[in-house]
C-alpha positions as CSV (number, residue, x, y, z in Angstrom):
1,M,-27.0,32.0,-96.1
2,N,-27.7,34.9,-99.0
3,K,-30.2,37.2,-97.2
4,Y,-32.4,37.9,-100.4
5,L,-32.1,34.1,-101.1
6,M,-33.5,33.2,-97.6
7,L,-36.1,36.0,-97.6
8,A,-37.0,33.9,-101.1
9,T,-37.4,30.8,-99.5
10,L,-39.4,32.5,-96.9
11,L,-42.0,34.2,-98.9
12,A,-42.1,30.9,-101.1
13,F,-42.6,29.0,-97.9
14,S,-45.6,31.3,-97.0
15,L,-47.3,30.2,-100.1
16,I,-47.2,27.0,-99.1
17,I,-48.6,27.3,-96.3
18,A,-51.0,30.2,-96.8
19,V,-53.2,27.7,-99.0
20,K,-54.2,24.6,-97.3
21,A,-53.7,21.4,-99.1
22,D,-57.1,20.2,-99.5
23,E,-57.8,23.2,-101.5
24,I,-55.7,22.4,-104.0
25,V,-57.3,20.7,-107.0
26,K,-54.8,21.6,-109.5
27,P,-51.7,22.2,-109.7
28,I,-50.6,26.2,-110.3
29,P,-48.1,27.3,-112.3
30,T,-45.2,27.7,-110.7
31,D,-43.3,30.0,-112.6
32,M,-46.8,32.8,-111.2
33,P,-45.6,32.5,-107.6
34,N,-41.6,32.9,-108.0
35,Q,-42.4,35.5,-110.6
36,H,-44.4,37.1,-108.1
37,T,-41.5,36.9,-105.4
38,F,-38.9,38.5,-107.2
39,V,-40.8,41.4,-108.5
40,L,-41.6,41.7,-104.8
41,M,-38.1,41.5,-103.4
42,L,-36.3,43.7,-106.2
43,S,-38.6,46.1,-106.2
44,A,-38.0,46.7,-102.8
45,K,-33.9,47.2,-103.4
46,F,-34.7,49.2,-105.7
47,S,-37.0,51.4,-103.3
48,C,-34.5,51.2,-100.6
49,G,-31.9,52.2,-103.1
50,L,-33.2,55.1,-105.2
51,K,-35.7,55.9,-102.1
52,R,-38.6,55.7,-104.6
53,W,-40.8,52.9,-106.1
54,P,-40.2,51.7,-109.7
55,A,-41.8,53.7,-112.5
56,D,-42.6,51.5,-114.6
57,L,-41.5,47.2,-115.4
58,N,-39.0,48.8,-117.9
59,E,-37.3,50.9,-115.0
60,L,-37.1,47.5,-112.9
61,K,-35.7,45.3,-115.6
62,A,-32.9,47.8,-116.1
63,F,-32.5,48.4,-112.2
64,Q,-31.6,44.6,-111.8
65,E,-29.7,44.6,-114.9
66,I,-27.3,47.1,-114.7
67,N,-26.9,46.3,-111.1
68,E,-26.9,42.2,-111.9
69,I,-28.9,41.1,-109.5
70,E,-29.7,38.2,-108.3
71,L,-32.5,37.4,-105.8
72,G,-32.5,33.0,-105.6
73,V,-34.9,32.7,-108.4
74,V,-34.5,33.3,-112.0
75,P,-36.5,36.6,-113.8
76,N,-39.3,35.2,-116.5
77,W,-39.2,39.2,-118.2
78,G,-40.8,37.8,-120.7
79,W,-43.6,36.7,-118.9
80,I,-43.8,39.4,-116.3
81,F,-44.1,41.7,-119.6
82,G,-46.9,40.0,-120.4
83,E,-50.6,41.2,-121.5
84,E,-51.4,39.1,-118.5
85,F,-49.1,40.7,-115.6
86,S,-49.9,43.7,-114.4
87,F,-47.7,46.2,-112.0
88,E,-49.8,48.8,-110.3
89,K,-48.3,51.3,-107.6
90,S,-49.1,54.0,-105.0
91,K,-46.5,56.0,-103.0
92,N,-47.0,53.2,-100.0
93,K,-48.1,50.4,-101.8
94,M,-47.8,48.3,-105.1
95,D,-50.0,46.0,-106.3
96,L,-49.3,43.2,-109.0
97,V,-52.0,41.0,-110.4
98,S,-51.0,37.9,-112.8
99,V,-53.6,35.2,-114.7
100,S,-52.8,32.5,-116.3
101,I,-55.1,29.1,-117.9
102,A,-55.1,26.2,-116.1
103,P,-55.5,23.1,-118.4
104,E,-58.8,22.7,-117.8
105,G,-59.7,25.8,-118.7
106,N,-60.0,27.9,-115.6
107,P,-58.5,31.1,-114.8
108,I,-55.4,31.1,-112.1
109,T,-54.8,35.0,-111.0
110,V,-52.0,35.2,-108.5
111,K,-52.2,38.6,-106.6
112,S,-50.2,40.1,-104.5
113,Y,-48.8,43.2,-102.8
114,Q,-46.4,44.8,-100.6
115,E,-46.1,47.9,-98.4
116,K,-43.2,50.5,-98.3
117,P,-40.3,48.3,-97.4
118,L,-38.3,49.4,-94.4
119,C,-34.6,50.3,-94.9
120,E,-31.7,50.5,-91.6
121,N,-28.1,50.6,-92.0
122,G,-28.3,48.3,-95.1
123,S,-30.7,46.2,-94.4
124,I,-34.3,45.4,-95.7
125,T,-37.3,44.4,-94.4
126,I,-40.3,43.9,-97.0
127,R,-43.8,44.7,-95.3
128,G,-46.6,44.1,-95.6
129,A,-46.4,41.1,-98.4
130,H,-48.7,39.0,-99.2
131,V,-50.2,36.7,-101.9
132,D,-53.3,35.5,-102.9
133,I,-54.1,32.2,-105.2
134,D,-57.5,32.0,-107.0
135,F,-57.9,28.6,-108.7
136,G,-61.2,30.2,-111.2
137,E,-63.2,26.8,-109.7
138,E,-67.3,27.3,-109.4
139,D,-68.3,26.4,-106.3
140,S,-69.7,23.0,-106.0
């Protein structure tokens, strides 16, 4: 199995485990966590290949297209570049935030974080990857 596809599967599975079933009261837009997973994986590949984080989302998209990288998640660049998706980075960490509005009118926020990946002998290890999903509901 392609190691990137396996990584995408593991990250997606960790999202499911991280949210308790009794906390899910409405479906989250499945594209949101998938796009976060894609950007995390692509950024790790970029960082290992070029020894730095991408300068911005435009550079990350160009890297993906030039190198024809497929990671098991189909990128939705139109959504990623939308106003509701932000990309922040520092030397050792990258943060992503996206917000969508659920049919009930509540905002659903997905935040993901990643430390600089470990790059050894052609292998990439994503470190410190974490995804938070906030359903934006008021406490009862």
